[in-house]
Phi, psi and omega in degrees: 000325178253013178090006179277150172273151176211165173214163178299133186289141173290122183208143177294323178235078180294146171218147174241126183232160179217157178201162170251121179261135178236124173253120178291167181306127178078001178277160176219160182280338191084155177296138182196172173215170180242128179275347180225161182304141179222127181254141176224148178226124178285104180283328181200143177092195184225130179238133172257125179240129177249126179258140173259099188255092183053043175093346175265130178275118180244123185248138179227146178245130181239138183246171179309131176094351180279144177250141182232128170250107191286147179292144174281137175053031173254113176299135183207165175223134177257138180226138172264103180261016181256177176261020173224158181297156172241136176243132184230124173282125177243128179238116180265131189241077189217228184201169173291351181270348186241143178279127174296319179217121185248113178294138180236164164287158180292141177293152175287140183235000000 
């Protein structure tokens, strides 16, 4: 998503998991990052994601039907700024040794 290269993590016990994440109107994910590759597909609604790329904030907007290959180890926050829910299919491509989503404190600005 941000031009980074990635590969499947070396792990003794790789796992691929999936879930559907739903953010209600006005909700946000909180700042977090992914230690392993994560693919997302916007099933319904609009999601705004702000990435902290070496201290520079980069914001992208994703709409229904958009696919996202999330950046590795890049702090970011997803927000539903609309008045209707957003639903996202999330596929984590990792292992039991890596956090699918690691919560973070908000970056200093």
